[in-house]
PAMI-162000 format. One record per residue (C-alpha): y, z, x. Coordinates in steps of 0.05 Angstrom, whole numbers, padded with zeros to 5 digits, always signed. Example, Ala and Ser with C-alpha at 12.3 -4.5 7.8 and 13.67 -1.06 7.14 Angstrom:
<rs>
-00090+00156+00246/-00021+00143+00273/
</rs>
This chain:
<rs>
+00000+00000+00000/+00071-00016+00022/+00127+00033+00010/+00200+00013+00016/+00254+00065+00023/+00317+00031-00002/+00389+00044-00021/+00436+00016-00074/+00480-00042-00052/+00437-00055+00010/+00431-00130+00025/+00373-00122+00073/+00336-00080+00021/+00345-00134-00031/+00322-00188+00018/+00260-00147+00036/+00241-00135-00036/+00252-00208-00054/+00209-00231+00005/+00151-00185-00017/+00158-00206-00090/+00158-00280-00072/+00095-00269-00031/+00062-00226-00085/+00056-00164-00041/+00050-00101-00082/+00099-00047-00061/+00126+00020-00084/+00201+00029-00079/+00234+00096-00067/+00310+00091-00075/+00342+00142-00029/+00406+00142-00071/+00366+00163-00132/+00315+00206-00096/+00353+00239-00039/+00295+00288-00028/+00262+00232+00013/+00321+00225+00062/+00295+00279+00109/+00226+00247+00108/+00255+00180+00130/+00297+00214+00184/+00234+00248+00207/+00203+00180+00217/+00260+00165+00264/+00302+00120+00220/+00374+00126+00196/+00384+00058+00161/+00352+00026+00101/+00307-00008+00086/+00249+00029+00117/+00182-00004+00106/+00120+00039+00112/+00048+00015+00113/-00017+00048+00132/-00012+00020+00202/+00063+00016+00218/+00133+00035+00198/+00195-00007+00213/+00267-00014+00190/+00310-00073+00169/+00295-00141+00141/+00243-00168+00190/+00209-00231+00163/+00160-00236+00221/+00134-00166+00208/+00135-00176+00133/+00092-00239+00140/+00037-00196+00168/+00034-00160+00101/+00021-00224+00062/
</rs>
């Protein structure tokens, strides 16, 4: 399962979600603006900018098409 930690008005978040939707990759979205209790968790992973994409095998930040393609 893929989890995306996103924020409102985040262009890279929208691009990441659109990419996954277009490639029919199931994902769970956690909006950090609406669920701020997850902010400390994301910071604990070592990230301070959205989106943060978490899979079973890796976690990365930003819109990274090359890494997203590995999820397809």
